[in-house]
N, CA, C and O atoms as a GROMACS GRO file, in nm:
protein
  240
    1MET      N    1   0.085  -0.119   0.000
    1MET     CA    2   0.000   0.000   0.000
    1MET      C    3   0.089   0.124   0.000
    1MET      O    4   0.189   0.129   0.071
    2THR      N    5   0.052   0.223  -0.078
    2THR     CA    6   0.126   0.348  -0.081
    2THR      C    7   0.092   0.430   0.042
    2THR      O    8  -0.006   0.402   0.111
    3GLU      N    9   0.173   0.530   0.070
    3GLU     CA   10   0.149   0.615   0.186
    3GLU      C   11   0.019   0.692   0.169
    3GLU      O   12  -0.009   0.749   0.064
    4LEU      N   13  -0.060   0.693   0.273
    4LEU     CA   14  -0.188   0.763   0.269
    4LEU      C   15  -0.166   0.912   0.287
    4LEU      O   16  -0.076   0.956   0.359
    5VAL      N   17  -0.250   0.991   0.221
    5VAL     CA   18  -0.245   1.137   0.231
    5VAL      C   19  -0.369   1.180   0.308
    5VAL      O   20  -0.480   1.181   0.255
    6PHE      N   21  -0.348   1.217   0.435
    6PHE     CA   22  -0.459   1.257   0.520
    6PHE      C   23  -0.485   1.406   0.509
    6PHE      O   24  -0.393   1.485   0.485
    7ARG      N   25  -0.611   1.444   0.526
    7ARG     CA   26  -0.650   1.585   0.524
    7ARG      C   27  -0.755   1.610   0.632
    7ARG      O   28  -0.829   1.521   0.671
    8LYS      N   29  -0.758   1.735   0.679
    8LYS     CA   30  -0.858   1.777   0.777
    8LYS      C   31  -0.977   1.837   0.704
    8LYS      O   32  -0.964   1.887   0.592
    9SER      N   33  -1.090   1.833   0.768
    9SER     CA   34  -1.209   1.896   0.713
    9SER      C   35  -1.190   2.046   0.709
    9SER      O   36  -1.125   2.104   0.796
   10SER      N   37  -1.247   2.109   0.608
   10SER     CA   38  -1.244   2.255   0.601
   10SER      C   39  -1.325   2.316   0.715
   10SER      O   40  -1.308   2.434   0.746
   11TYR      N   41  -1.412   2.238   0.779
   11TYR     CA   42  -1.491   2.284   0.893
   11TYR      C   43  -1.409   2.287   1.022
   11TYR      O   44  -1.455   2.340   1.123
   12SER      N   45  -1.290   2.230   1.019
   12SER     CA   46  -1.208   2.221   1.140
   12SER      C   47  -1.150   2.356   1.182
   12SER      O   48  -1.119   2.375   1.299
   13GLY      N   49  -1.137   2.447   1.089
   13GLY     CA   50  -1.079   2.577   1.121
   13GLY      C   51  -0.936   2.561   1.168
   13GLY      O   52  -0.861   2.480   1.115
   14ALA      N   53  -0.898   2.639   1.268
   14ALA     CA   54  -0.762   2.635   1.319
   14ALA      C   55  -0.747   2.536   1.433
   14ALA      O   56  -0.638   2.521   1.489
   15GLY      N   57  -0.854   2.468   1.468
   15GLY     CA   58  -0.849   2.373   1.580
   15GLY      C   59  -0.757   2.255   1.553
   15GLY      O   60  -0.736   2.216   1.438
   16GLU      N   61  -0.703   2.199   1.662
   16GLU     CA   62  -0.615   2.084   1.648
   16GLU      C   63  -0.684   1.953   1.685
   16GLU      O   64  -0.628   1.846   1.661
   17ASN      N   65  -0.802   1.960   1.741
   17ASN     CA   66  -0.875   1.839   1.780
   17ASN      C   67  -0.965   1.797   1.666
   17ASN      O   68  -1.084   1.828   1.663
   18CYS      N   69  -0.906   1.726   1.571
   18CYS     CA   70  -0.979   1.692   1.450
   18CYS      C   71  -0.963   1.544   1.416
   18CYS      O   72  -0.876   1.474   1.468
   19VAL      N   73  -1.049   1.501   1.330
   19VAL     CA   74  -1.034   1.371   1.267
   19VAL      C   75  -0.987   1.400   1.126
   19VAL      O   76  -1.037   1.491   1.060
   20GLU      N   77  -0.890   1.322   1.080
   20GLU     CA   78  -0.839   1.338   0.944
   20GLU      C   79  -0.885   1.218   0.862
   20GLU      O   80  -0.907   1.110   0.915
   21VAL      N   81  -0.899   1.239   0.733
   21VAL     CA   82  -0.944   1.133   0.643
   21VAL      C   83  -0.850   1.124   0.524
   21VAL      O   84  -0.795   1.224   0.479
   22ALA      N   85  -0.834   1.002   0.474
   22ALA     CA   86  -0.755   0.978   0.353
   22ALA      C   87  -0.835   0.886   0.261
   22ALA      O   88  -0.907   0.799   0.308
   23ASP      N   89  -0.822   0.907   0.133
   23ASP     CA   90  -0.890   0.821   0.036
   23ASP      C   91  -0.818   0.687   0.026
   23ASP      O   92  -0.695   0.681   0.025
   24LEU      N   93  -0.896   0.581   0.020
   24LEU     CA   94  -0.846   0.447  -0.008
   24LEU      C   95  -0.903   0.404  -0.143
   24LEU      O   96  -1.005   0.459  -0.186
   25PRO      N   97  -0.843   0.308  -0.209
   25PRO     CA   98  -0.898   0.262  -0.337
   25PRO      C   99  -1.044   0.216  -0.325
   25PRO      O  100  -1.121   0.230  -0.420
   26CYS      N  101  -1.081   0.161  -0.210
   26CYS     CA  102  -1.217   0.109  -0.192
   26CYS      C  103  -1.283   0.164  -0.066
   26CYS      O  104  -1.355   0.091   0.002
   27GLY      N  105  -1.259   0.291  -0.034
   27GLY     CA  106  -1.320   0.350   0.085
   27GLY      C  107  -1.241   0.467   0.139
   27GLY      O  108  -1.190   0.549   0.062
   28ALA      N  109  -1.229   0.474   0.272
   28ALA     CA  110  -1.159   0.584   0.336
   28ALA      C  111  -1.093   0.535   0.464
   28ALA      O  112  -1.135   0.436   0.524
   29ALA      N  113  -0.989   0.607   0.506
   29ALA     CA  114  -0.921   0.580   0.632
   29ALA      C  115  -0.936   0.704   0.720
   29ALA      O  116  -0.930   0.816   0.671
   30VAL      N  117  -0.956   0.682   0.849
   30VAL     CA  118  -0.978   0.790   0.944
   30VAL      C  119  -0.876   0.776   1.057
   30VAL      O  120  -0.848   0.665   1.103
   31ARG      N  121  -0.822   0.890   1.103
   31ARG     CA  122  -0.730   0.888   1.216
   31ARG      C  123  -0.748   1.014   1.300
   31ARG      O  124  -0.808   1.111   1.256
   32ASP      N  125  -0.696   1.010   1.421
   32ASP     CA  126  -0.698   1.122   1.514
   32ASP      C  127  -0.582   1.215   1.479
   32ASP      O  128  -0.467   1.171   1.474
   33SER      N  129  -0.610   1.341   1.455
   33SER     CA  130  -0.505   1.435   1.416
   33SER      C  131  -0.403   1.459   1.527
   33SER      O  132  -0.289   1.494   1.499
   34LYS      N  133  -0.444   1.439   1.652
   34LYS     CA  134  -0.352   1.460   1.764
   34LYS      C  135  -0.263   1.339   1.791
   34LYS      O  136  -0.165   1.350   1.864
   35ALA      N  137  -0.298   1.224   1.734
   35ALA     CA  138  -0.220   1.102   1.758
   35ALA      C  139  -0.208   1.018   1.630
   35ALA      O  140  -0.250   0.903   1.629
   36PRO      N  141  -0.152   1.075   1.524
   36PRO     CA  142  -0.144   1.001   1.398
   36PRO      C  143  -0.058   0.874   1.407
   36PRO      O  144  -0.074   0.782   1.328
   37GLU      N  145   0.033   0.871   1.503
   37GLU     CA  146   0.119   0.754   1.519
   37GLU      C  147   0.041   0.631   1.568
   37GLU      O  148   0.092   0.519   1.561
   38ARG      N  149  -0.079   0.651   1.615
   38ARG     CA  150  -0.162   0.540   1.664
   38ARG      C  151  -0.231   0.466   1.551
   38ARG      O  152  -0.301   0.368   1.575
   39GLY      N  153  -0.213   0.512   1.428
   39GLY     CA  154  -0.270   0.441   1.314
   39GLY      C  155  -0.403   0.498   1.269
   39GLY      O  156  -0.443   0.608   1.309
   40HIS      N  157  -0.470   0.422   1.186
   40HIS     CA  158  -0.596   0.467   1.128
   40HIS      C  159  -0.696   0.352   1.123
   40HIS      O  160  -0.659   0.236   1.138
   41LEU      N  161  -0.822   0.388   1.102
   41LEU     CA  162  -0.928   0.290   1.085
   41LEU      C  163  -0.975   0.295   0.940
   41LEU      O  164  -1.018   0.400   0.893
   42PRO      N  165  -0.968   0.184   0.869
   42PRO     CA  166  -1.019   0.182   0.731
   42PRO      C  167  -1.169   0.151   0.729
   42PRO      O  168  -1.218   0.071   0.809
   43PHE      N  169  -1.239   0.214   0.638
   43PHE     CA  170  -1.382   0.189   0.620
   43PHE      C  171  -1.408   0.156   0.474
   43PHE      O  172  -1.363   0.229   0.386
   44PRO      N  173  -1.482   0.047   0.447
   44PRO     CA  174  -1.519   0.014   0.309
   44PRO      C  175  -1.605   0.126   0.249
   44PRO      O  176  -1.670   0.202   0.321
   45ALA      N  177  -1.604   0.135   0.119
   45ALA     CA  178  -1.675   0.243   0.049
   45ALA      C  179  -1.823   0.252   0.088
   45ALA      O  180  -1.873   0.362   0.109
   46ALA      N  181  -1.892   0.140   0.098
   46ALA     CA  182  -2.035   0.143   0.131
   46ALA      C  183  -2.058   0.203   0.269
   46ALA      O  184  -2.151   0.282   0.288
   47GLU      N  185  -1.975   0.167   0.365
   47GLU     CA  186  -1.990   0.222   0.501
   47GLU      C  187  -1.956   0.370   0.504
   47GLU      O  188  -2.024   0.448   0.570
   48TRP      N  189  -1.850   0.409   0.434
   48TRP     CA  190  -1.810   0.550   0.432
   48TRP      C  191  -1.917   0.634   0.364
   48TRP      O  192  -1.949   0.743   0.412
   49ASP      N  193  -1.972   0.585   0.255
   49ASP     CA  194  -2.079   0.658   0.185
   49ASP      C  195  -2.202   0.673   0.274
   49ASP      O  196  -2.264   0.779   0.276
   50ALA      N  197  -2.237   0.568   0.349
   50ALA     CA  198  -2.351   0.575   0.439
   50ALA      C  199  -2.327   0.676   0.550
   50ALA      O  200  -2.417   0.752   0.587
   51PHE      N  201  -2.204   0.679   0.603
   51PHE     CA  202  -2.170   0.776   0.707
   51PHE      C  203  -2.182   0.919   0.653
   51PHE      O  204  -2.244   1.004   0.716
   52LEU      N  205  -2.124   0.944   0.537
   52LEU     CA  206  -2.129   1.080   0.480
   52LEU      C  207  -2.273   1.121   0.451
   52LEU      O  208  -2.312   1.235   0.476
   53HIS      N  209  -2.352   1.029   0.398
   53HIS     CA  210  -2.493   1.061   0.370
   53HIS      C  211  -2.565   1.098   0.499
   53HIS      O  212  -2.638   1.197   0.503
   54ALA      N  213  -2.545   1.020   0.604
   54ALA     CA  214  -2.611   1.049   0.732
   54ALA      C  215  -2.563   1.182   0.790
   54ALA      O  216  -2.643   1.260   0.840
   55ALA      N  217  -2.433   1.206   0.783
   55ALA     CA  218  -2.378   1.331   0.839
   55ALA      C  219  -2.430   1.452   0.763
   55ALA      O  220  -2.461   1.554   0.824
   56LEU      N  221  -2.438   1.443   0.632
   56LEU     CA  222  -2.480   1.557   0.552
   56LEU      C  223  -2.630   1.582   0.561
   56LEU      O  224  -2.674   1.696   0.547
   57THR      N  225  -2.709   1.479   0.584
   57THR     CA  226  -2.853   1.499   0.593
   57THR      C  227  -2.896   1.542   0.732
   57THR      O  228  -3.010   1.584   0.751
   58GLN      N  229  -2.808   1.532   0.831
   58GLN     CA  230  -2.838   1.572   0.967
   58GLN      C  231  -2.793   1.714   0.999
   58GLN      O  232  -2.811   1.762   1.111
   59ARG      N  233  -2.736   1.781   0.902
   59ARG     CA  234  -2.688   1.917   0.926
   59ARG      C  235  -2.805   2.013   0.948
   59ARG      O  236  -2.910   1.997   0.885
   60PRO      N  237  -2.788   2.111   1.038
   60PRO     CA  238  -2.897   2.207   1.063
   60PRO      C  239  -2.921   2.300   0.946
   60PRO      O  240  -3.009   2.386   0.953
   0.00000   0.00000   0.00000
């Protein structure tokens, strides 16, 4: 596997307490921005898509 390129949400602002995400060939990887050395959690595409759909439809 090639090195993952993690990014913070544009909603994070200048805060350091964030979750970072990286694209995977078949989904996404998520890690804690304050502890990247602890690794990441991979999510299959179907689960990641369901999460994003739920998060975006729950916005005020």
